[in-house]
Structures are given as C-alpha cells and as structure tokens.
DSSP file (Angstrom, degrees, kcal/mol; ACC not computed):
  #  RESIDUE AA STRUCTURE BP1 BP2  ACC     N-H-->O    O-->H-N    N-H-->O    O-->H-N    TCO  KAPPA ALPHA  PHI   PSI    X-CA   Y-CA   Z-CA
    1    1 A M              0   0    0      0, 0.0     2,-0.2     0, 0.0     0, 0.0   0.000 360.0 360.0 360.0 127.1    5.4    5.2  -27.0
    2    2 A T        -     0   0    0      1,-0.1     2,-0.1     0, 0.0     0, 0.0  -0.598 360.0-104.4 -92.0 152.9    6.4    2.8  -24.3
    3    3 A A        -     0   0    0     -2,-0.2     5,-0.1     1,-0.1    -1,-0.1  -0.442  39.6-101.8 -72.9 146.2    4.2    1.7  -21.4
    4    4 A D    >>  -     0   0    0      1,-0.2     4,-1.0    -2,-0.1     3,-0.7  -0.557  27.5-141.1 -66.2 123.6    5.0    3.2  -18.0
    5    5 A P  T 34 S+     0   0    0      0, 0.0     4,-0.4     0, 0.0    -1,-0.2   0.764  97.0  62.6 -62.7 -24.3    6.8    0.4  -16.1
    6    6 A V  T 34 S+     0   0    0      1,-0.2     3,-0.2     2,-0.1    51,-0.1   0.912 116.5  26.7 -65.8 -41.1    5.0    1.3  -12.9
    7    7 A Y  T <4 S+     0   0    0     -3,-0.7     3,-0.3     1,-0.2    -1,-0.2   0.384  92.4  98.4-104.6   3.3    1.5    0.5  -14.3
    8    8 A S  S  < S+     0   0    0     -4,-1.0     2,-0.3     1,-0.3    -1,-0.2   0.834  99.3  12.8 -65.2 -32.2    2.4   -2.1  -17.0
    9    9 A N    >   -     0   0    0     -4,-0.4     3,-0.7    -3,-0.2    -1,-0.3  -0.824  55.5-179.3-149.8 106.8    1.5   -5.0  -14.8
   10   10 A L  T 3  S+     0   0    0     -3,-0.3    -1,-0.1    -2,-0.3    -2,-0.1   0.489  83.2  61.1 -82.3  -2.4   -0.4   -4.7  -11.5
   11   11 A E  T 3   +     0   0    0      4,-0.1    -1,-0.2     5,-0.0     2,-0.0  -0.108  69.7 139.5-117.6  36.0   -0.2   -8.4  -10.9
   12   12 A T    <>  -     0   0    0     -3,-0.7     4,-2.5     1,-0.1     3,-0.2  -0.293  69.1-103.6 -69.5 164.7    3.6   -9.0  -10.7
   13   13 A N  H  > S+     0   0    0      1,-0.2     4,-2.8     2,-0.2     5,-0.2   0.879 122.4  54.1 -58.3 -38.7    4.9  -11.3   -8.1
   14   14 A I  H  > S+     0   0    0      2,-0.2     4,-1.9     1,-0.2    -1,-0.2   0.876 109.5  47.1 -66.9 -36.2    6.0   -8.4   -5.9
   15   15 A V  H  > S+     0   0    0     -3,-0.2     4,-2.5     2,-0.2    -2,-0.2   0.922 113.4  48.9 -68.6 -43.4    2.5   -6.9   -6.0
   16   16 A K  H  X S+     0   0    0     -4,-2.5     4,-2.3     1,-0.2    -2,-0.2   0.908 111.5  49.6 -61.5 -42.4    0.9  -10.3   -5.2
   17   17 A E  H  X S+     0   0    0     -4,-2.8     4,-2.3     2,-0.2    -1,-0.2   0.898 110.8  49.6 -63.6 -39.9    3.4  -10.8   -2.3
   18   18 A T  H  X S+     0   0    0     -4,-1.9     4,-2.5     2,-0.2    -2,-0.2   0.898 109.5  51.1 -67.5 -40.4    2.6   -7.3   -0.9
   19   19 A K  H  X S+     0   0    0     -4,-2.5     4,-2.3     1,-0.2    -1,-0.2   0.916 111.3  49.3 -60.3 -42.2   -1.2   -7.9   -1.1
   20   20 A G  H  X S+     0   0    0     -4,-2.3     4,-2.2     1,-0.2    -2,-0.2   0.892 110.1  50.8 -63.1 -40.3   -0.6  -11.2    0.8
   21   21 A L  H  X S+     0   0    0     -4,-2.3     4,-2.7     2,-0.2    -2,-0.2   0.911 109.8  49.4 -64.8 -43.5    1.5   -9.4    3.4
   22   22 A V  H  X S+     0   0    0     -4,-2.5     4,-2.3     2,-0.2    -2,-0.2   0.928 112.4  47.5 -62.7 -44.5   -1.2   -6.7    4.0
   23   23 A S  H  X S+     0   0    0     -4,-2.3     4,-1.9     1,-0.2    -1,-0.2   0.895 112.5  49.9 -65.3 -37.7   -3.9   -9.4    4.4
   24   24 A E  H  X S+     0   0    0     -4,-2.2     4,-2.3     2,-0.2    -2,-0.2   0.913 110.5  49.6 -65.3 -42.6   -1.7  -11.4    6.8
   25   25 A L  H  X S+     0   0    0     -4,-2.7     4,-2.7     2,-0.2     5,-0.2   0.883 106.8  56.1 -63.4 -38.2   -1.0   -8.2    8.8
   26   26 A C  H  X S+     0   0    0     -4,-2.3     4,-1.5     1,-0.2    -1,-0.2   0.931 109.5  46.2 -58.3 -45.6   -4.7   -7.5    9.0
   27   27 A R  H  X S+     0   0    0     -4,-1.9     4,-2.5     1,-0.2    -2,-0.2   0.913 112.7  50.5 -63.7 -42.3   -5.4  -10.9   10.5
   28   28 A H  H  X S+     0   0    0     -4,-2.3     4,-2.5     1,-0.2     6,-0.2   0.916 107.6  50.8 -65.3 -43.5   -2.5  -10.5   13.0
   29   29 A V  H  <>S+     0   0    0     -4,-2.7     5,-2.2     1,-0.2     6,-1.1   0.836 112.9  48.2 -66.2 -29.1   -3.5   -7.1   14.3
   30   30 A C  H ><5S+     0   0    0     -4,-1.5     3,-1.1    -5,-0.2    -2,-0.2   0.926 110.4  50.4 -71.0 -45.5   -7.0   -8.5   14.8
   31   31 A T  H 3<5S+     0   0    0     -4,-2.5    -2,-0.2     1,-0.3    -1,-0.2   0.874 111.2  49.3 -59.6 -38.2   -5.7  -11.6   16.6
   32   32 A L  T 3<5S-     0   0    0     -4,-2.5    -1,-0.3    -5,-0.2    -2,-0.2   0.580 114.3-119.4 -78.4  -9.3   -3.6   -9.4   18.9
   33   33 A G  T < 5S+     0   0    0     -3,-1.1    -3,-0.2    -4,-0.3    -2,-0.1   0.651  75.9 128.5  80.9  15.4   -6.6   -7.2   19.6
   34   34 A W  S   <S+     0   0    0     -5,-2.2     2,-0.3    -6,-0.2    -4,-0.2   0.775  77.8  22.1 -75.7 -25.6   -5.0   -4.1   18.2
   35   35 A V  S    S-     0   0    0     -6,-1.1     2,-0.5    -9,-0.1    -2,-0.2  -0.965  75.6-140.1-134.7 154.6   -8.1   -3.4   16.0
   36   36 A L    >   -     0   0    0     -2,-0.3     3,-2.4    -3,-0.1     2,-0.1  -0.959  56.5 -47.6-118.1 132.1  -11.7   -4.6   16.4
   37   37 A G  T 3  S-     0   0    0     -2,-0.5    30,-2.1     1,-0.3    31,-0.2  -0.241 125.2  -5.6  56.6-115.2  -13.9   -5.6   13.5
   38   38 A T  T 3  S+     0   0    0     28,-0.2    26,-0.7    -2,-0.1    27,-0.3   0.401 103.1 118.9 -96.1   2.1  -13.8   -3.2   10.7
   39   39 A G    <   +     0   0    0     -3,-2.4    28,-0.1    25,-0.1    -4,-0.0  -0.329  58.8  17.0 -71.9 149.9  -11.6   -0.6   12.4
   40   40 A G        -     0   0    0     -5,-0.1     2,-0.3     1,-0.1    24,-0.2   0.089  63.5-128.6  83.1 167.5   -8.2    0.4   11.1
   41   41 A S        -     0   0    0     22,-0.1     2,-0.4     2,-0.0    22,-0.1  -0.985   7.5-149.0-153.3 150.4   -6.4    0.1    7.8
   42   42 A I        +     0   0    0     -2,-0.3    19,-2.5    20,-0.1     2,-0.4  -0.971  15.2 179.2-125.5 140.0   -3.0   -1.2    6.7
   43   43 A T  E     -A   60   0A   0     -2,-0.4     2,-0.4    17,-0.2    17,-0.2  -0.999   4.1-175.9-140.9 141.6   -1.0    0.0    3.8
   44   44 A I  E     -A   59   0A   0     15,-2.2    15,-2.9    -2,-0.4     2,-0.3  -1.000  25.5-125.4-138.7 137.1    2.4   -1.0    2.4
   45   45 A R  E     -A   58   0A   0     -2,-0.4     2,-0.6    13,-0.2    13,-0.3  -0.645  31.1-118.5 -78.7 137.0    4.4    0.4   -0.5
   46   46 A V        -     0   0    0     11,-3.0     2,-0.7    -2,-0.3    11,-0.2  -0.671  27.5-140.6 -77.2 116.1    5.4   -2.2   -3.1
   47   47 A H        +     0   0    0     -2,-0.6     2,-0.4   -33,-0.2     3,-0.1  -0.703  33.6 160.5 -85.5 117.7    9.2   -2.2   -3.1
   48   48 A D    >   -     0   0    0     -2,-0.7     3,-2.0     3,-0.3    -2,-0.0  -0.934  30.5-156.6-139.0 111.7   10.6   -2.6   -6.6
   49   49 A D  T 3  S+     0   0    0     -2,-0.4    -1,-0.1     1,-0.3     4,-0.1   0.718  92.4  65.2 -61.3 -21.0   14.2   -1.6   -7.2
   50   50 A A  T 3  S+     0   0    0      2,-0.1     2,-0.4    -3,-0.1    -1,-0.3   0.603  99.6  59.6 -77.5 -10.6   13.4   -1.1  -10.9
   51   51 A I  S <  S-     0   0    0     -3,-2.0    -3,-0.3   -46,-0.1     5,-0.1  -0.944  94.9-104.6-122.6 138.8   11.0    1.8  -10.1
   52   52 A S    >   -     0   0    0     -2,-0.4     3,-2.0     1,-0.1     4,-0.5  -0.288  33.1-118.3 -60.1 145.8   11.9    5.0   -8.3
   53   53 A R  G >  S+     0   0    0      1,-0.3     3,-1.1     2,-0.2    -1,-0.1   0.846 112.9  56.9 -57.0 -37.7   10.7    5.1   -4.8
   54   54 A S  G 3  S+     0   0    0      1,-0.2    -1,-0.3    61,-0.1    -2,-0.1   0.608 110.8  45.1 -72.0 -10.0    8.4    8.1   -5.4
   55   55 A S  G <  S+     0   0    0     -3,-2.0    25,-0.3    24,-0.1    -1,-0.2   0.345  84.5 122.9-112.0   4.0    6.6    6.2   -8.2
   56   56 A Q    <   -     0   0    0     -3,-1.1    -9,-0.1    -4,-0.5   -50,-0.0  -0.324  65.3-105.6 -72.0 151.4    6.2    2.8   -6.5
   57   57 A L        -     0   0    0    -11,-0.2   -11,-3.0   -51,-0.1     2,-0.4  -0.266  27.5-142.3 -72.1 159.5    2.7    1.3   -6.1
   58   58 A I  E     -AB  45  78A   0     20,-2.5    20,-3.3   -13,-0.3     2,-0.5  -0.992   3.4-152.3-128.6 132.1    0.8    1.2   -2.8
   59   59 A V  E     -AB  44  77A   0    -15,-2.9   -15,-2.2    -2,-0.4     2,-0.4  -0.897  17.9-175.0-104.0 130.9   -1.4   -1.6   -1.5
   60   60 A M  E     -AB  43  76A   0     16,-2.2    16,-2.8    -2,-0.5   -17,-0.2  -0.970  24.1-122.3-128.0 141.9   -4.2   -0.7    1.0
   61   61 A S        -     0   0    0    -19,-2.5    40,-0.6    -2,-0.4    14,-0.1  -0.446  40.7-100.9 -73.5 154.9   -6.6   -2.8    2.9
   62   62 A P  E     -D  100   0B   0      0, 0.0     3,-0.4     0, 0.0     2,-0.3  -0.314  32.0-119.9 -75.6 161.6  -10.3   -2.1    2.3
   63   63 A S  E    S+D   99   0B   0     36,-3.3    36,-0.5     1,-0.2   -24,-0.1  -0.739  85.9  23.8 -99.4 148.2  -12.5    0.0    4.6
   64   64 A G  S    S+     0   0    0    -26,-0.7     2,-0.3    -2,-0.3    -1,-0.2   0.721  94.7 108.1  76.6  21.8  -15.6   -1.3    6.4
   65   65 A V  S    S-     0   0    0     -3,-0.4     2,-0.5   -27,-0.3    -1,-0.2  -0.914  82.3 -90.5-127.7 157.2  -14.8   -5.0    6.3
   66   66 A Q    >   -     0   0    0     -2,-0.3     3,-1.7     1,-0.2     4,-0.3  -0.531  35.0-151.0 -64.9 117.0  -13.7   -7.5    9.0
   67   67 A K  G >  S+     0   0    0    -30,-2.1     3,-0.7    -2,-0.5    -1,-0.2   0.773  92.2  59.9 -66.5 -26.1   -9.9   -7.2    8.9
   68   68 A D  G 3  S+     0   0    0    -31,-0.2    -1,-0.3     1,-0.2   -41,-0.1   0.538 106.2  49.5 -79.1  -3.5   -9.5  -10.8   10.1
   69   69 A K  G <  S+     0   0    0     -3,-1.7    -1,-0.2     2,-0.1    -2,-0.2   0.382  84.1 110.5-113.7   1.9  -11.4  -12.1    7.0
   70   70 A V    <   -     0   0    0     -3,-0.7   -43,-0.1    -4,-0.3   -44,-0.0  -0.506  44.5-168.1 -82.1 148.9   -9.6  -10.2    4.2
   71   71 A G    >   -     0   0    0     -2,-0.2     3,-2.2   -45,-0.1     4,-0.2  -0.723  42.8 -88.8-123.1 175.6   -7.4  -11.9    1.7
   72   72 A P  G >  S+     0   0    0      0, 0.0     3,-1.4     0, 0.0   -52,-0.1   0.827 124.4  61.8 -55.2 -32.9   -5.0  -10.7   -1.0
   73   73 A E  G 3  S+     0   0    0      1,-0.3    16,-0.4    15,-0.0   -53,-0.0   0.597  95.5  62.8 -71.2  -9.4   -7.8  -10.5   -3.5
   74   74 A D  G <  S+     0   0    0     -3,-2.2    -1,-0.3    14,-0.1     2,-0.2   0.363  83.4 107.8 -94.9   3.9   -9.5   -7.8   -1.3
   75   75 A M    <   -     0   0    0     -3,-1.4     2,-0.3    -4,-0.2   -14,-0.2  -0.515  61.3-135.5 -90.2 150.6   -6.7   -5.2   -1.5
   76   76 A F  E     -B   60   0A   0    -16,-2.8   -16,-2.2    -2,-0.2     2,-0.5  -0.755  12.2-151.5 -94.0 146.8   -6.6   -1.9   -3.4
   77   77 A V  E     -BC  59  86A   0      9,-2.7     8,-2.7    -2,-0.3     9,-1.8  -0.991  19.0-175.8-120.2 125.3   -3.6   -1.0   -5.4
   78   78 A L  E     -BC  58  84A   0    -20,-3.3   -20,-2.5    -2,-0.5     6,-0.2  -0.841  25.5-118.9-118.9 153.9   -2.9    2.8   -5.8
   79   79 A S    >   -     0   0    0      4,-2.4     3,-1.9    -2,-0.3   -22,-0.1  -0.399  42.6-100.3 -77.1 167.8   -0.4    4.8   -7.7
   80   80 A S  T 3  S+     0   0    0    -25,-0.3    32,-0.1     1,-0.3    -1,-0.1   0.711 124.8  55.4 -65.9 -18.4    1.9    7.0   -5.6
   81   81 A D  T 3  S-     0   0    0    -26,-0.1    -1,-0.3     2,-0.1   -26,-0.0   0.326 125.0 -99.4 -97.0   8.6   -0.4   10.0   -6.4
   82   82 A G  S <  S+     0   0    0     -3,-1.9     2,-0.3     1,-0.3    -2,-0.1   0.459  71.3 144.3  97.2   1.7   -3.5    8.3   -5.1
   83   83 A C        -     0   0    0      1,-0.1    -4,-2.4     2,-0.0     2,-0.7  -0.593  53.0-123.8 -74.9 132.0   -5.2    7.0   -8.2
   84   84 A I  E     +C   78   0A   0     -2,-0.3    -6,-0.2    -6,-0.2     3,-0.1  -0.674  35.7 172.2 -77.4 116.1   -6.9    3.6   -7.6
   85   85 A L  E     +     0   0A   0     -8,-2.7     2,-0.3    -2,-0.7    -7,-0.2   0.716  67.2  15.9 -96.6 -27.0   -5.4    1.3  -10.2
   86   86 A S  E     -C   77   0A   0     -9,-1.8    -9,-2.7   -76,-0.0    -1,-0.3  -0.973  65.8-178.0-150.7 131.5   -6.9   -1.9   -9.0
   87   87 A K        -     0   0    0     -2,-0.3   -11,-0.2   -11,-0.2   -12,-0.1  -0.920  34.8 -92.9-129.3 158.7   -9.7   -2.6   -6.7
   88   88 A P        -     0   0    0      0, 0.0   -14,-0.1     0, 0.0     2,-0.1  -0.251  47.5 -98.7 -65.4 154.1  -11.3   -5.8   -5.3
   89   89 A R        -     0   0    0    -16,-0.4     2,-0.4     1,-0.1   -16,-0.0  -0.419  40.6-105.4 -68.5 148.2  -14.2   -7.4   -7.1
   90   90 A T        -     0   0    0     -2,-0.1     2,-0.2     7,-0.1    -1,-0.1  -0.624  36.8-138.4 -74.6 129.6  -17.6   -6.7   -5.7
   91   91 A K        -     0   0    0     -2,-0.4    -1,-0.0     5,-0.4     0, 0.0  -0.493  26.9 -90.9 -86.8 160.4  -18.9   -9.7   -3.8
   92   92 A L    >   -     0   0    0     -2,-0.2     3,-1.9     1,-0.2    -1,-0.1  -0.189  69.1 -38.3 -66.9 160.7  -22.5  -10.9   -4.1
   93   93 A Y  T 3  S+     0   0    0      1,-0.3    -1,-0.2     0, 0.0     3,-0.1  -0.245 121.7  37.4 -49.2 137.8  -25.3   -9.7   -1.7
   94   94 A P  T 3  S+     0   0    0      0, 0.0    -1,-0.3     0, 0.0     2,-0.1  -0.928 101.2  89.7 -96.0  11.2  -25.2   -9.2    1.3
   95   95 A Y  S <  S-     0   0    0     -3,-1.9    -5,-0.0     1,-0.1     0, 0.0  -0.439  72.1-129.8 -75.0 144.6  -21.7   -7.7    0.9
   96   96 A K        -     0   0    0    -32,-0.2    -5,-0.4     1,-0.1     3,-0.1  -0.532  38.1 -86.5 -84.0 156.8  -21.3   -4.0    0.2
   97   97 A P        -     0   0    0      0, 0.0    -1,-0.1     0, 0.0    -7,-0.1  -0.336  57.5 -93.1 -59.6 146.0  -19.0   -2.9   -2.7
   98   98 A P        -     0   0    0      0, 0.0     2,-0.4     0, 0.0   -34,-0.1  -0.311  43.8-161.2 -63.9 145.4  -15.4   -2.5   -1.6
   99   99 A K  E     -D   63   0B   0    -36,-0.5   -36,-3.3    -3,-0.1     2,-0.2  -0.993  15.8-128.6-132.6 133.6  -14.3    0.9   -0.5
  100  100 A C  E     -D   62   0B   0     -2,-0.4   -39,-0.0   -38,-0.2   -25,-0.0  -0.555  46.9 -89.1 -76.1 145.8  -10.9    2.4   -0.1
  101  101 A T    >   -     0   0    0    -40,-0.6     3,-1.5    -2,-0.2    -1,-0.1  -0.180  21.3-132.7 -58.3 143.9  -10.2    3.9    3.3
  102  102 A D  T 3  S+     0   0    0      1,-0.3     4,-0.2     2,-0.1    -1,-0.1   0.668 106.3  67.1 -67.5 -15.9  -11.0    7.6    3.8
  103  103 A C  T >>  +     0   0    0      1,-0.2     4,-2.2     2,-0.1     3,-0.8   0.412  67.4 105.4 -84.4   1.7   -7.5    7.8    5.4
  104  104 A A  H <> S+     0   0    0     -3,-1.5     4,-2.9     1,-0.3     5,-0.2   0.886  76.0  53.5 -51.9 -45.3   -5.9    7.2    2.0
  105  105 A P  H 3> S+     0   0    0      0, 0.0     4,-2.0     0, 0.0    -1,-0.3   0.869 109.2  49.8 -60.8 -33.3   -4.8   10.8    1.6
  106  106 A I  H <> S+     0   0    0     -3,-0.8     4,-2.2     2,-0.2    -2,-0.2   0.930 112.1  47.1 -68.5 -44.9   -3.1   10.8    5.0
  107  107 A F  H  X S+     0   0    0     -4,-2.2     4,-2.4     1,-0.2    -1,-0.2   0.923 112.0  50.5 -61.5 -43.8   -1.3    7.6    4.2
  108  108 A L  H  X S+     0   0    0     -4,-2.9     4,-2.5     1,-0.2    -1,-0.2   0.889 109.3  50.8 -62.8 -39.5   -0.2    9.0    0.8
  109  109 A K  H  X S+     0   0    0     -4,-2.0     4,-2.9    -5,-0.2    -1,-0.2   0.898 108.7  52.3 -64.4 -40.0    1.1   12.2    2.4
  110  110 A A  H  X S+     0   0    0     -4,-2.2     4,-2.3     2,-0.2    -2,-0.2   0.913 110.4  47.9 -62.4 -42.1    3.1   10.0    4.9
  111  111 A Y  H  X S+     0   0    0     -4,-2.4     4,-2.2     2,-0.2    -2,-0.2   0.922 112.2  49.7 -62.6 -43.1    4.6    8.1    2.0
  112  112 A E  H  X S+     0   0    0     -4,-2.5     4,-2.1     1,-0.2    -2,-0.2   0.924 112.9  46.0 -61.9 -44.9    5.4   11.4    0.3
  113  113 A M  H  X S+     0   0    0     -4,-2.9     4,-3.0     1,-0.2    -1,-0.2   0.860 110.0  54.8 -67.0 -34.9    7.0   12.9    3.4
  114  114 A R  H  X S+     0   0    0     -4,-2.3     4,-2.9    -5,-0.2    -1,-0.2   0.895 107.1  50.2 -65.7 -39.6    9.0    9.7    4.0
  115  115 A V  H  X S+     0   0    0     -4,-2.2     4,-2.3     2,-0.2    -2,-0.2   0.937 113.5  45.4 -62.8 -46.0   10.4    9.9    0.5
  116  116 A L  H  X S+     0   0    0     -4,-2.1     4,-2.2     2,-0.2    -2,-0.2   0.923 114.1  49.3 -63.1 -43.8   11.5   13.5    1.1
  117  117 A N  H  X S+     0   0    0     -4,-3.0     4,-2.9     1,-0.2    -2,-0.2   0.918 111.2  49.0 -62.2 -44.6   12.8   12.6    4.5
  118  118 A N  H  X S+     0   0    0     -4,-2.9     4,-3.0     1,-0.2     5,-0.2   0.897 109.5  52.4 -63.0 -39.6   14.8    9.6    3.1
  119  119 A S  H  X S+     0   0    0     -4,-2.3     4,-2.3     2,-0.2    -1,-0.2   0.920 112.1  45.8 -62.5 -42.1   16.2   11.8    0.3
  120  120 A Y  H  X S+     0   0    0     -4,-2.2     4,-2.9     2,-0.2    -2,-0.2   0.937 114.0  47.9 -65.2 -46.9   17.4   14.3    2.9
  121  121 A E  H  X S+     0   0    0     -4,-2.9     4,-2.8     1,-0.2    -2,-0.2   0.904 112.4  49.2 -62.6 -41.4   18.8   11.6    5.2
  122  122 A N  H  X S+     0   0    0     -4,-3.0     4,-2.5     2,-0.2    -1,-0.2   0.923 112.8  47.4 -63.4 -42.6   20.6   10.0    2.3
  123  123 A D  H  X S+     0   0    0     -4,-2.3     4,-2.3    -5,-0.2    -2,-0.2   0.917 112.4  50.0 -63.5 -42.7   22.0   13.3    1.2
  124  124 A K  H  X S+     0   0    0     -4,-2.9     4,-2.5     1,-0.2    -2,-0.2   0.911 110.8  48.9 -62.7 -43.7   23.1   14.1    4.8
  125  125 A R  H  X S+     0   0    0     -4,-2.8     4,-2.9     1,-0.2     5,-0.2   0.908 109.5  52.6 -62.9 -42.1   24.8   10.7    5.1
  126  126 A N  H  X S+     0   0    0     -4,-2.5     4,-2.6     1,-0.2    -1,-0.2   0.909 110.2  48.0 -61.1 -41.0   26.6   11.3    1.8
  127  127 A R  H  X S+     0   0    0     -4,-2.3     4,-2.8     2,-0.2    -1,-0.2   0.919 111.3  50.4 -65.5 -41.9   27.9   14.6    3.0
  128  128 A R  H  X S+     0   0    0     -4,-2.5     4,-1.8     1,-0.2    -2,-0.2   0.926 112.3  47.0 -60.8 -44.1   29.0   13.1    6.3
  129  129 A T  H  < S+     0   0    0     -4,-2.9    -1,-0.2     1,-0.2    -2,-0.2   0.915 113.6  48.4 -63.0 -42.2   30.8   10.4    4.5
  130  130 A W  H  < S+     0   0    0     -4,-2.6    -2,-0.2     1,-0.2    -1,-0.2   0.874 113.6  46.9 -67.2 -37.2   32.4   12.9    2.1
  131  131 A L  H  <        0   0    0     -4,-2.8    -1,-0.2     1,-0.2    -2,-0.2   0.753 360.0 360.0 -76.3 -24.5   33.5   15.2    5.0
  132  132 A S     <        0   0    0     -4,-1.8    -1,-0.2    -5,-0.2    -2,-0.1   0.496 360.0 360.0 -68.6 360.0   34.9   12.3    7.2
C-alpha cells in the first residue's frame, strides 16, 4: 500500500512557502489597518501540480492571536475535507493553545465551490474552443 501523496510530507517547500505567505499577508493586512488585533483570518490553498486541485492542502492562520505577530510556524495545515493535519505548537504560559478559526467550514466550502466553478468554466471554455 502506497502513502497518499497529499499527506506524505506536510513540510515540503511549497507548504513552507505557503505558510510564509499567509503569515506575511497577516502582517500586511494589520499594517494596512484592514484587521485589528486578533480579528480576521487568512487561508490559502497550497498549489501543487502533482496533486489534484480538489485534494490540495490548505494553510489557515490561527484564531485569537495578534495577526501582526504570527509566523509560518503558527499556521494550521488542513486537508481539503477539513481535517487538521498539522497545528502549531502550544507556546508556554501566558499563551493559550492555538485554535483553528471557527470560519474554517466557510473557507472550505468556498474552496469546494471554487473547484466546482473552475471545472465548469474550464469545461465551458473547452466547448467554446471546440465550437469556434
């Protein structure tokens, strides 16, 4: 039995880069004043051509923390169906244990709908090309 390529290594360069991008975006949205303190969450799908889009991993920022202070090591990694595959380490007192955002199901649904929408658009484009 072979390992599922999606979950075989959660620390590939592409996952690390995506975690870095999410943490950088968290800092930027705070600097721009788009979110205050612990408000808001950012999530990005890990783009990997070797894995089907509907099975790609998702990186999410933690909930309840200062967004301008998060780093790549503070990110959650989820499967496309919402299972938490990797979570940040718990920091020493006075920090609370890391928590994934309560909005995760909404983000996951948006990703799911985006996959369906892209499939439809791609199919539509192919038909247009074929009909032209």
